[in-house]
PDB file of N, CA, C and O in Angstrom:
ATOM      1  N   PRO A   1     -33.821   2.777  -6.297  1.00  0.00           N
ATOM      2  CA  PRO A   1     -34.584   3.985  -6.168  1.00  0.00           C
ATOM      3  C   PRO A   1     -35.855   3.559  -5.298  1.00  0.00           C
ATOM      4  O   PRO A   1     -36.131   4.482  -4.532  1.00  0.00           O
ATOM      5  N   ILE A   2     -36.515   2.733  -5.189  1.00  0.00           N
ATOM      6  CA  ILE A   2     -37.640   2.568  -4.172  1.00  0.00           C
ATOM      7  C   ILE A   2     -36.981   3.102  -2.526  1.00  0.00           C
ATOM      8  O   ILE A   2     -37.543   3.876  -1.750  1.00  0.00           O
ATOM      9  N   ARG A   3     -35.787   2.487  -2.352  1.00  0.00           N
ATOM     10  CA  ARG A   3     -35.240   2.911  -1.053  1.00  0.00           C
ATOM     11  C   ARG A   3     -35.143   4.167  -0.945  1.00  0.00           C
ATOM     12  O   ARG A   3     -35.335   4.626   0.181  1.00  0.00           O
ATOM     13  N   ASP A   4     -34.853   5.018  -1.952  1.00  0.00           N
ATOM     14  CA  ASP A   4     -34.646   6.373  -2.057  1.00  0.00           C
ATOM     15  C   ASP A   4     -36.015   7.158  -1.542  1.00  0.00           C
ATOM     16  O   ASP A   4     -36.168   8.047  -0.704  1.00  0.00           O
ATOM     17  N   THR A   5     -36.787   6.570  -2.257  1.00  0.00           N
ATOM     18  CA  THR A   5     -38.318   7.056  -2.277  1.00  0.00           C
ATOM     19  C   THR A   5     -38.659   6.978  -0.847  1.00  0.00           C
ATOM     20  O   THR A   5     -39.017   7.990  -0.243  1.00  0.00           O
ATOM     21  N   ILE A   6     -38.561   5.733  -0.224  1.00  0.00           N
ATOM     22  CA  ILE A   6     -39.006   5.387   1.239  1.00  0.00           C
ATOM     23  C   ILE A   6     -38.281   6.460   2.117  1.00  0.00           C
ATOM     24  O   ILE A   6     -38.869   7.133   2.963  1.00  0.00           O
ATOM     25  N   ALA A   7     -36.713   6.570   1.784  1.00  0.00           N
ATOM     26  CA  ALA A   7     -36.059   7.529   2.878  1.00  0.00           C
ATOM     27  C   ALA A   7     -36.524   8.923   2.616  1.00  0.00           C
ATOM     28  O   ALA A   7     -36.680   9.592   3.638  1.00  0.00           O
ATOM     29  N   ARG A   8     -36.765   9.482   1.546  1.00  0.00           N
ATOM     30  CA  ARG A   8     -36.987  10.642   0.981  1.00  0.00           C
ATOM     31  C   ARG A   8     -38.572  11.011   1.849  1.00  0.00           C
ATOM     32  O   ARG A   8     -38.691  12.012   2.556  1.00  0.00           O
ATOM     33  N   GLU A   9     -39.566  10.116   1.652  1.00  0.00           N
ATOM     34  CA  GLU A   9     -40.869  10.657   2.413  1.00  0.00           C
ATOM     35  C   GLU A   9     -40.604  10.490   3.866  1.00  0.00           C
ATOM     36  O   GLU A   9     -41.289  11.172   4.628  1.00  0.00           O
ATOM     37  N   LEU A  10     -39.809   9.774   4.312  1.00  0.00           N
ATOM     38  CA  LEU A  10     -39.666   9.357   5.695  1.00  0.00           C
ATOM     39  C   LEU A  10     -38.590  10.399   6.477  1.00  0.00           C
ATOM     40  O   LEU A  10     -38.239  10.375   7.657  1.00  0.00           O
ATOM     41  N   GLU A  11     -38.185  11.340   5.376  1.00  0.00           N
ATOM     42  CA  GLU A  11     -36.968  12.217   5.767  1.00  0.00           C
ATOM     43  C   GLU A  11     -36.048  11.623   6.550  1.00  0.00           C
ATOM     44  O   GLU A  11     -35.908  11.964   7.725  1.00  0.00           O
ATOM     45  N   MET A  12     -35.160  10.458   5.857  1.00  0.00           N
ATOM     46  CA  MET A  12     -34.101  10.024   6.500  1.00  0.00           C
ATOM     47  C   MET A  12     -33.027   9.455   5.579  1.00  0.00           C
ATOM     48  O   MET A  12     -33.284   9.181   4.407  1.00  0.00           O
ATOM     49  N   ALA A  13     -32.045   9.313   6.022  1.00  0.00           N
ATOM     50  CA  ALA A  13     -30.555   8.934   5.225  1.00  0.00           C
ATOM     51  C   ALA A  13     -31.203   7.585   4.329  1.00  0.00           C
ATOM     52  O   ALA A  13     -32.046   6.839   4.828  1.00  0.00           O
ATOM     53  N   PRO A  14     -30.774   7.444   3.213  1.00  0.00           N
ATOM     54  CA  PRO A  14     -31.103   6.299   2.311  1.00  0.00           C
ATOM     55  C   PRO A  14     -30.379   4.770   2.931  1.00  0.00           C
ATOM     56  O   PRO A  14     -30.813   3.618   2.921  1.00  0.00           O
ATOM     57  N   GLU A  15     -29.395   5.223   3.330  1.00  0.00           N
ATOM     58  CA  GLU A  15     -28.370   4.562   4.202  1.00  0.00           C
ATOM     59  C   GLU A  15     -29.276   3.491   5.252  1.00  0.00           C
ATOM     60  O   GLU A  15     -29.145   2.274   5.385  1.00  0.00           O
ATOM     61  N   ALA A  16     -30.092   4.292   5.829  1.00  0.00           N
ATOM     62  CA  ALA A  16     -30.682   3.779   7.240  1.00  0.00           C
ATOM     63  C   ALA A  16     -31.753   2.936   6.805  1.00  0.00           C
ATOM     64  O   ALA A  16     -32.316   2.333   7.719  1.00  0.00           O
ATOM     65  N   VAL A  17     -32.217   2.720   5.547  1.00  0.00           N
ATOM     66  CA  VAL A  17     -33.341   1.793   5.298  1.00  0.00           C
ATOM     67  C   VAL A  17     -32.515   0.661   4.593  1.00  0.00           C
ATOM     68  O   VAL A  17     -31.994   0.518   3.487  1.00  0.00           O
ATOM     69  N   ASN A  18     -32.653  -0.177   5.899  1.00  0.00           N
ATOM     70  CA  ASN A  18     -32.048  -1.555   5.324  1.00  0.00           C
ATOM     71  C   ASN A  18     -32.990  -2.651   4.616  1.00  0.00           C
ATOM     72  O   ASN A  18     -33.857  -3.154   5.331  1.00  0.00           O
ATOM     73  N   MET A  19     -32.906  -3.031   3.386  1.00  0.00           N
ATOM     74  CA  MET A  19     -33.886  -3.656   2.570  1.00  0.00           C
ATOM     75  C   MET A  19     -33.741  -5.209   3.036  1.00  0.00           C
ATOM     76  O   MET A  19     -34.371  -5.986   2.319  1.00  0.00           O
ATOM     77  N   MET A  20     -33.104  -5.726   3.989  1.00  0.00           N
ATOM     78  CA  MET A  20     -33.169  -6.833   4.334  1.00  0.00           C
ATOM     79  C   MET A  20     -34.203  -7.069   5.921  1.00  0.00           C
ATOM     80  O   MET A  20     -34.524  -8.131   6.454  1.00  0.00           O
ATOM     81  N   ASP A  21     -34.502  -5.721   6.325  1.00  0.00           N
ATOM     82  CA  ASP A  21     -35.065  -5.621   7.610  1.00  0.00           C
ATOM     83  C   ASP A  21     -36.533  -6.066   7.031  1.00  0.00           C
ATOM     84  O   ASP A  21     -36.607  -5.916   5.812  1.00  0.00           O
ATOM     85  N   SER A  22     -37.574  -6.519   7.577  1.00  0.00           N
ATOM     86  CA  SER A  22     -38.873  -6.862   7.118  1.00  0.00           C
ATOM     87  C   SER A  22     -39.739  -5.415   7.433  1.00  0.00           C
ATOM     88  O   SER A  22     -40.669  -5.079   6.700  1.00  0.00           O
ATOM     89  N   LYS A  23     -39.375  -4.724   8.440  1.00  0.00           N
ATOM     90  CA  LYS A  23     -39.930  -3.210   8.325  1.00  0.00           C
ATOM     91  C   LYS A  23     -39.890  -2.402   7.052  1.00  0.00           C
ATOM     92  O   LYS A  23     -40.772  -1.595   6.759  1.00  0.00           O
ATOM     93  N   TRP A  24     -38.782  -2.663   6.272  1.00  0.00           N
ATOM     94  CA  TRP A  24     -38.607  -2.088   5.240  1.00  0.00           C
ATOM     95  C   TRP A  24     -39.165  -2.910   3.715  1.00  0.00           C
ATOM     96  O   TRP A  24     -39.553  -2.318   2.707  1.00  0.00           O
ATOM     97  N   LEU A  25     -39.072  -4.424   3.898  1.00  0.00           N
ATOM     98  CA  LEU A  25     -39.323  -5.243   2.852  1.00  0.00           C
ATOM     99  C   LEU A  25     -40.574  -5.222   2.872  1.00  0.00           C
ATOM    100  O   LEU A  25     -41.059  -5.581   1.799  1.00  0.00           O
ATOM    101  N   SER A  26     -41.529  -4.864   3.890  1.00  0.00           N
ATOM    102  CA  SER A  26     -42.866  -5.259   3.695  1.00  0.00           C
ATOM    103  C   SER A  26     -43.356  -3.884   2.578  1.00  0.00           C
ATOM    104  O   SER A  26     -44.336  -3.974   1.839  1.00  0.00           O
ATOM    105  N   MET A  27     -42.546  -2.772   2.642  1.00  0.00           N
ATOM    106  CA  MET A  27     -43.061  -1.421   1.733  1.00  0.00           C
ATOM    107  C   MET A  27     -42.683  -1.905   0.231  1.00  0.00           C
ATOM    108  O   MET A  27     -43.446  -1.476  -0.635  1.00  0.00           O
ATOM    109  N   ILE A  28     -41.701  -2.670  -0.173  1.00  0.00           N
ATOM    110  CA  ILE A  28     -41.036  -2.825  -1.275  1.00  0.00           C
ATOM    111  C   ILE A  28     -41.959  -4.133  -1.866  1.00  0.00           C
ATOM    112  O   ILE A  28     -41.842  -4.283  -3.082  1.00  0.00           O
ATOM    113  N   GLU A  29     -42.697  -4.924  -1.301  1.00  0.00           N
ATOM    114  CA  GLU A  29     -43.205  -5.999  -1.766  1.00  0.00           C
ATOM    115  C   GLU A  29     -44.864  -5.962  -1.616  1.00  0.00           C
ATOM    116  O   GLU A  29     -45.433  -5.501  -0.626  1.00  0.00           O
ATOM    117  N   THR A  30     -45.359  -6.379  -2.467  1.00  0.00           N
ATOM    118  CA  THR A  30     -46.802  -6.167  -2.421  1.00  0.00           C
ATOM    119  C   THR A  30     -47.497  -7.706  -3.287  1.00  0.00           C
ATOM    120  O   THR A  30     -46.852  -8.441  -4.034  1.00  0.00           O
ATOM    121  N   ARG A  31     -48.959  -7.861  -2.899  1.00  0.00           N
ATOM    122  CA  ARG A  31     -49.218  -9.070  -3.654  1.00  0.00           C
ATOM    123  C   ARG A  31     -50.191  -8.545  -4.723  1.00  0.00           C
ATOM    124  O   ARG A  31     -50.951  -7.677  -4.295  1.00  0.00           O
ATOM    125  N   ASP A  32     -50.360  -8.923  -6.206  1.00  0.00           N
ATOM    126  CA  ASP A  32     -51.258  -8.737  -6.680  1.00  0.00           C
ATOM    127  C   ASP A  32     -52.582  -9.167  -6.876  1.00  0.00           C
ATOM    128  O   ASP A  32     -53.116  -9.682  -5.893  1.00  0.00           O
ATOM    129  N   ASP A  33     -53.206  -9.085  -7.858  1.00  0.00           N
ATOM    130  CA  ASP A  33     -54.766  -9.445  -7.528  1.00  0.00           C
ATOM    131  C   ASP A  33     -54.990 -10.883  -7.346  1.00  0.00           C
ATOM    132  O   ASP A  33     -55.878 -11.401  -6.669  1.00  0.00           O
ATOM    133  N   LYS A  34     -53.865 -11.600  -8.190  1.00  0.00           N
ATOM    134  CA  LYS A  34     -53.947 -13.145  -8.193  1.00  0.00           C
ATOM    135  C   LYS A  34     -53.125 -13.599  -6.870  1.00  0.00           C
ATOM    136  O   LYS A  34     -52.843 -14.785  -6.701  1.00  0.00           O
ATOM    137  N   GLY A  35     -52.776 -12.650  -5.995  1.00  0.00           N
ATOM    138  CA  GLY A  35     -52.174 -13.131  -4.619  1.00  0.00           C
ATOM    139  C   GLY A  35     -50.645 -13.564  -4.675  1.00  0.00           C
ATOM    140  O   GLY A  35     -50.045 -14.109  -3.748  1.00  0.00           O
ATOM    141  N   GLN A  36     -50.022 -13.175  -6.132  1.00  0.00           N
ATOM    142  CA  GLN A  36     -48.645 -13.291  -6.400  1.00  0.00           C
ATOM    143  C   GLN A  36     -47.807 -12.304  -5.966  1.00  0.00           C
ATOM    144  O   GLN A  36     -48.015 -11.144  -6.321  1.00  0.00           O
ATOM    145  N   LEU A  37     -46.637 -12.663  -5.057  1.00  0.00           N
ATOM    146  CA  LEU A  37     -45.550 -11.656  -4.760  1.00  0.00           C
ATOM    147  C   LEU A  37     -45.050 -10.807  -5.791  1.00  0.00           C
ATOM    148  O   LEU A  37     -44.468 -11.338  -6.737  1.00  0.00           O
ATOM    149  N   ARG A  38     -45.201  -9.438  -5.748  1.00  0.00           N
ATOM    150  CA  ARG A  38     -44.150  -8.861  -6.833  1.00  0.00           C
ATOM    151  C   ARG A  38     -44.017  -7.455  -6.051  1.00  0.00           C
ATOM    152  O   ARG A  38     -44.729  -6.946  -5.185  1.00  0.00           O
ATOM    153  N   ALA A  39     -42.625  -6.944  -6.797  1.00  0.00           N
ATOM    154  CA  ALA A  39     -42.329  -5.567  -6.481  1.00  0.00           C
ATOM    155  C   ALA A  39     -43.080  -4.364  -6.449  1.00  0.00           C
ATOM    156  O   ALA A  39     -43.660  -4.144  -7.512  1.00  0.00           O
ATOM    157  N   ALA A  40     -43.236  -3.584  -5.628  1.00  0.00           N
ATOM    158  CA  ALA A  40     -44.120  -2.450  -5.394  1.00  0.00           C
ATOM    159  C   ALA A  40     -43.561  -1.568  -6.410  1.00  0.00           C
ATOM    160  O   ALA A  40     -42.426  -1.528  -6.884  1.00  0.00           O
ATOM    161  N   THR A  41     -44.563  -0.894  -6.634  1.00  0.00           N
ATOM    162  CA  THR A  41     -44.278   0.577  -7.781  1.00  0.00           C
ATOM    163  C   THR A  41     -43.646   1.542  -6.970  1.00  0.00           C
ATOM    164  O   THR A  41     -43.368   1.216  -5.816  1.00  0.00           O
ATOM    165  N   MET A  42     -43.340   2.804  -7.421  1.00  0.00           N
ATOM    166  CA  MET A  42     -42.668   3.716  -6.772  1.00  0.00           C
ATOM    167  C   MET A  42     -43.812   4.464  -5.968  1.00  0.00           C
ATOM    168  O   MET A  42     -43.621   5.024  -4.888  1.00  0.00           O
ATOM    169  N   ASN A  43     -45.181   4.391  -6.721  1.00  0.00           N
ATOM    170  CA  ASN A  43     -46.228   5.152  -5.975  1.00  0.00           C
ATOM    171  C   ASN A  43     -46.640   4.238  -4.526  1.00  0.00           C
ATOM    172  O   ASN A  43     -46.778   4.762  -3.420  1.00  0.00           O
ATOM    173  N   GLU A  44     -46.788   2.855  -4.797  1.00  0.00           N
ATOM    174  CA  GLU A  44     -46.913   1.862  -3.785  1.00  0.00           C
ATOM    175  C   GLU A  44     -46.121   2.085  -2.650  1.00  0.00           C
ATOM    176  O   GLU A  44     -46.586   2.076  -1.510  1.00  0.00           O
ATOM    177  N   ALA A  45     -44.664   2.331  -2.981  1.00  0.00           N
ATOM    178  CA  ALA A  45     -43.794   2.324  -1.861  1.00  0.00           C
ATOM    179  C   ALA A  45     -44.060   3.655  -1.239  1.00  0.00           C
ATOM    180  O   ALA A  45     -44.180   3.631  -0.014  1.00  0.00           O
ATOM    181  N   MET A  46     -44.181   4.840  -1.846  1.00  0.00           N
ATOM    182  CA  MET A  46     -43.950   6.095  -1.409  1.00  0.00           C
ATOM    183  C   MET A  46     -45.535   6.120  -0.381  1.00  0.00           C
ATOM    184  O   MET A  46     -45.512   6.776   0.660  1.00  0.00           O
ATOM    185  N   LEU A  47     -46.728   5.427  -0.750  1.00  0.00           N
ATOM    186  CA  LEU A  47     -47.962   5.497   0.052  1.00  0.00           C
ATOM    187  C   LEU A  47     -47.749   4.221   1.183  1.00  0.00           C
ATOM    188  O   LEU A  47     -48.524   4.181   2.138  1.00  0.00           O
ATOM    189  N   ALA A  48     -47.080   3.574   1.099  1.00  0.00           N
ATOM    190  CA  ALA A  48     -46.735   2.540   2.413  1.00  0.00           C
ATOM    191  C   ALA A  48     -45.701   3.267   3.386  1.00  0.00           C
ATOM    192  O   ALA A  48     -45.680   2.893   4.558  1.00  0.00           O
ATOM    193  N   ALA A  49     -44.864   4.257   2.981  1.00  0.00           N
ATOM    194  CA  ALA A  49     -44.140   4.623   3.597  1.00  0.00           C
ATOM    195  C   ALA A  49     -44.830   5.873   4.485  1.00  0.00           C
ATOM    196  O   ALA A  49     -44.540   6.126   5.654  1.00  0.00           O
ATOM    197  N   ARG A  50     -45.937   6.689   3.558  1.00  0.00           N
ATOM    198  CA  ARG A  50     -46.756   7.471   4.580  1.00  0.00           C
ATOM    199  C   ARG A  50     -47.458   6.801   5.343  1.00  0.00           C
ATOM    200  O   ARG A  50     -47.566   7.303   6.462  1.00  0.00           O
ATOM    201  N   ALA A  51     -48.023   5.790   5.176  1.00  0.00           N
ATOM    202  CA  ALA A  51     -48.884   4.950   6.284  1.00  0.00           C
ATOM    203  C   ALA A  51     -47.976   4.592   7.778  1.00  0.00           C
ATOM    204  O   ALA A  51     -48.505   4.193   8.815  1.00  0.00           O
ATOM    205  N   ARG A  52     -46.582   4.833   7.596  1.00  0.00           N
ATOM    206  CA  ARG A  52     -45.985   4.408   8.670  1.00  0.00           C
ATOM    207  C   ARG A  52     -46.071   5.582   9.664  1.00  0.00           C
ATOM    208  O   ARG A  52     -46.299   6.744   9.328  1.00  0.00           O
ATOM    209  N   PRO A  53     -45.860   5.143  10.953  1.00  0.00           N
ATOM    210  CA  PRO A  53     -46.262   6.394  11.884  1.00  0.00           C
ATOM    211  C   PRO A  53     -45.111   7.207  12.143  1.00  0.00           C
ATOM    212  O   PRO A  53     -45.250   8.167  12.902  1.00  0.00           O
ATOM    213  N   GLU A  54     -43.758   6.917  11.519  1.00  0.00           N
ATOM    214  CA  GLU A  54     -42.917   7.999  11.663  1.00  0.00           C
ATOM    215  C   GLU A  54     -43.229   9.214  10.658  1.00  0.00           C
ATOM    216  O   GLU A  54     -42.782  10.354  10.781  1.00  0.00           O
ATOM    217  N   TYR A  55     -44.063   8.766   9.662  1.00  0.00           N
ATOM    218  CA  TYR A  55     -44.214   9.854   8.463  1.00  0.00           C
ATOM    219  C   TYR A  55     -45.040  11.120   9.470  1.00  0.00           C
ATOM    220  O   TYR A  55     -44.625  12.269   9.320  1.00  0.00           O
ATOM    221  N   ALA A  56     -45.946  10.933  10.259  1.00  0.00           N
ATOM    222  CA  ALA A  56     -46.467  11.907  10.771  1.00  0.00           C
ATOM    223  C   ALA A  56     -45.702  12.800  11.573  1.00  0.00           C
ATOM    224  O   ALA A  56     -46.298  13.817  11.927  1.00  0.00           O
ATOM    225  N   ASN A  57     -44.359  12.642  11.995  1.00  0.00           N
ATOM    226  CA  ASN A  57     -43.218  13.648  12.223  1.00  0.00           C
ATOM    227  C   ASN A  57     -42.462  14.707  11.544  1.00  0.00           C
ATOM    228  O   ASN A  57     -41.878  15.685  12.011  1.00  0.00           O
ATOM    229  N   THR A  58     -42.653  14.146   9.905  1.00  0.00           N
ATOM    230  CA  THR A  58     -41.964  14.744   9.292  1.00  0.00           C
ATOM    231  C   THR A  58     -42.621  16.221   8.458  1.00  0.00           C
ATOM    232  O   THR A  58     -43.825  16.299   8.216  1.00  0.00           O
ATOM    233  N   ALA A  59     -41.804  17.148   8.144  1.00  0.00           N
ATOM    234  CA  ALA A  59     -41.966  18.178   7.569  1.00  0.00           C
ATOM    235  C   ALA A  59     -42.785  18.181   6.324  1.00  0.00           C
ATOM    236  O   ALA A  59     -43.509  19.152   6.108  1.00  0.00           O
ATOM    237  N   GLY A  60     -42.741  17.192   5.490  1.00  0.00           N
ATOM    238  CA  GLY A  60     -43.472  16.804   4.339  1.00  0.00           C
ATOM    239  C   GLY A  60     -45.128  16.504   4.827  1.00  0.00           C
ATOM    240  O   GLY A  60     -46.116  16.910   4.214  1.00  0.00           O
ATOM    241  N   SER A  61     -45.134  15.864   5.818  1.00  0.00           N
ATOM    242  CA  SER A  61     -46.531  15.572   6.483  1.00  0.00           C
ATOM    243  C   SER A  61     -47.393  16.958   6.769  1.00  0.00           C
ATOM    244  O   SER A  61     -48.455  17.410   6.340  1.00  0.00           O
ATOM    245  N   GLN A  62     -46.284  17.447   7.812  1.00  0.00           N
ATOM    246  CA  GLN A  62     -47.044  18.894   8.369  1.00  0.00           C
ATOM    247  C   GLN A  62     -47.433  19.726   7.153  1.00  0.00           C
ATOM    248  O   GLN A  62     -48.367  20.519   7.264  1.00  0.00           O
ATOM    249  N   GLU A  63     -46.712  19.588   5.883  1.00  0.00           N
ATOM    250  CA  GLU A  63     -46.858  20.762   5.023  1.00  0.00           C
ATOM    251  C   GLU A  63     -47.899  20.145   4.073  1.00  0.00           C
ATOM    252  O   GLU A  63     -48.224  20.833   3.106  1.00  0.00           O
ATOM    253  N   LEU A  64     -48.523  18.805   4.243  1.00  0.00           N
ATOM    254  CA  LEU A  64     -49.485  18.349   3.420  1.00  0.00           C
ATOM    255  C   LEU A  64     -50.477  18.624   3.951  1.00  0.00           C
ATOM    256  O   LEU A  64     -51.371  19.071   3.233  1.00  0.00           O
ATOM    257  N   VAL A  65     -50.752  18.464   5.523  1.00  0.00           N
ATOM    258  CA  VAL A  65     -51.809  18.760   6.572  1.00  0.00           C
ATOM    259  C   VAL A  65     -52.409  20.262   6.385  1.00  0.00           C
ATOM    260  O   VAL A  65     -53.600  20.568   6.321  1.00  0.00           O
ATOM    261  N   THR A  66     -51.219  21.161   6.312  1.00  0.00           N
ATOM    262  CA  THR A  66     -51.546  22.549   6.185  1.00  0.00           C
ATOM    263  C   THR A  66     -52.249  23.045   4.926  1.00  0.00           C
ATOM    264  O   THR A  66     -53.174  23.849   4.811  1.00  0.00           O
ATOM    265  N   ASN A  67     -51.464  22.250   3.871  1.00  0.00           N
ATOM    266  CA  ASN A  67     -52.031  22.512   2.646  1.00  0.00           C
ATOM    267  C   ASN A  67     -53.644  22.251   2.356  1.00  0.00           C
ATOM    268  O   ASN A  67     -54.412  22.970   1.718  1.00  0.00           O
ATOM    269  N   MET A  68     -53.937  20.875   3.091  1.00  0.00           N
ATOM    270  CA  MET A  68     -55.192  20.303   3.046  1.00  0.00           C
ATOM    271  C   MET A  68     -56.135  20.958   3.893  1.00  0.00           C
ATOM    272  O   MET A  68     -57.353  20.795   3.814  1.00  0.00           O
ATOM    273  N   MET A  69     -55.612  21.626   4.622  1.00  0.00           N
ATOM    274  CA  MET A  69     -56.540  22.630   5.808  1.00  0.00           C
ATOM    275  C   MET A  69     -56.859  24.038   5.116  1.00  0.00           C
ATOM    276  O   MET A  69     -57.897  24.666   5.324  1.00  0.00           O
ATOM    277  N   SER A  70     -55.901  24.419   4.325  1.00  0.00           N
ATOM    278  CA  SER A  70     -55.918  25.773   3.541  1.00  0.00           C
ATOM    279  C   SER A  70     -57.245  25.599   2.519  1.00  0.00           C
ATOM    280  O   SER A  70     -58.258  26.288   2.402  1.00  0.00           O
ATOM    281  N   SER A  71     -56.794  24.370   1.825  1.00  0.00           N
ATOM    282  CA  SER A  71     -58.085  24.162   0.751  1.00  0.00           C
ATOM    283  C   SER A  71     -59.456  23.943   1.343  1.00  0.00           C
ATOM    284  O   SER A  71     -60.418  24.340   0.686  1.00  0.00           O
ATOM    285  N   ILE A  72     -59.658  23.357   2.509  1.00  0.00           N
ATOM    286  CA  ILE A  72     -60.950  23.050   3.010  1.00  0.00           C
ATOM    287  C   ILE A  72     -61.570  24.375   3.499  1.00  0.00           C
ATOM    288  O   ILE A  72     -62.752  24.699   3.378  1.00  0.00           O
ATOM    289  N   SER A  73     -60.391  25.225   4.182  1.00  0.00           N
ATOM    290  CA  SER A  73     -61.036  26.354   4.544  1.00  0.00           C
ATOM    291  C   SER A  73     -61.549  27.358   3.459  1.00  0.00           C
ATOM    292  O   SER A  73     -62.446  28.167   3.697  1.00  0.00           O
ATOM    293  N   LYS A  74     -60.900  27.248   2.218  1.00  0.00           N
ATOM    294  CA  LYS A  74     -61.343  28.126   1.125  1.00  0.00           C
ATOM    295  C   LYS A  74     -62.625  27.643   0.341  1.00  0.00           C
ATOM    296  O   LYS A  74     -63.423  28.318  -0.310  1.00  0.00           O
ATOM    297  N   ILE A  75     -62.601  26.375   0.570  1.00  0.00           N
ATOM    298  CA  ILE A  75     -63.976  25.605   0.062  1.00  0.00           C
ATOM    299  C   ILE A  75     -65.356  26.150   0.948  1.00  0.00           C
ATOM    300  O   ILE A  75     -66.445  26.389   0.428  1.00  0.00           O
ATOM    301  N   PHE A  76     -65.027  26.288   2.460  1.00  0.00           N
ATOM    302  CA  PHE A  76     -66.119  26.568   3.254  1.00  0.00           C
ATOM    303  C   PHE A  76     -66.084  27.982   3.452  1.00  0.00           C
ATOM    304  O   PHE A  76     -67.012  28.331   4.182  1.00  0.00           O
ATOM    305  N   GLY A  77     -65.327  28.967   3.057  1.00  0.00           N
ATOM    306  CA  GLY A  77     -65.598  30.449   3.028  1.00  0.00           C
ATOM    307  C   GLY A  77     -64.666  30.970   3.952  1.00  0.00           C
ATOM    308  O   GLY A  77     -64.647  32.197   4.037  1.00  0.00           O
ATOM    309  N   ARG A  78     -63.675  30.152   4.859  1.00  0.00           N
ATOM    310  CA  ARG A  78     -62.696  30.918   5.376  1.00  0.00           C
ATOM    311  C   ARG A  78     -61.463  31.305   4.564  1.00  0.00           C
ATOM    312  O   ARG A  78     -60.890  30.596   3.736  1.00  0.00           O
ATOM    313  N   SER A  79     -61.183  32.407   4.894  1.00  0.00           N
ATOM    314  CA  SER A  79     -59.698  32.850   4.089  1.00  0.00           C
ATOM    315  C   SER A  79     -58.433  32.503   4.651  1.00  0.00           C
ATOM    316  O   SER A  79     -57.375  32.636   4.036  1.00  0.00           O
ATOM    317  N   SER A  80     -58.538  32.020   5.921  1.00  0.00           N
ATOM    318  CA  SER A  80     -57.134  31.747   6.497  1.00  0.00           C
ATOM    319  C   SER A  80     -57.544  30.869   7.601  1.00  0.00           C
ATOM    320  O   SER A  80     -58.730  30.949   7.919  1.00  0.00           O
ATOM    321  N   ILE A  81     -56.779  30.023   8.269  1.00  0.00           N
ATOM    322  CA  ILE A  81     -56.785  29.026   9.064  1.00  0.00           C
ATOM    323  C   ILE A  81     -56.909  29.577  10.469  1.00  0.00           C
ATOM    324  O   ILE A  81     -56.937  28.812  11.432  1.00  0.00           O
TER     325      ILE A  81
END
């Protein structure tokens, strides 16, 4: 499921996420408060995927930015961007 979450966020095929590659492995492992290595939660994996430079080029990223800009515009009194 974590591989699918990463692939969905980066808009790529799940098969392209090789869990043995350190690029992806770093997204599914994290350290707890005591420094112990543990599996990342789905939310932590999603946030790690969104922190990748590749995320900026996805439709999901663009939609998120557009929605945020629209919300900010409404807060400050503009009805459209």
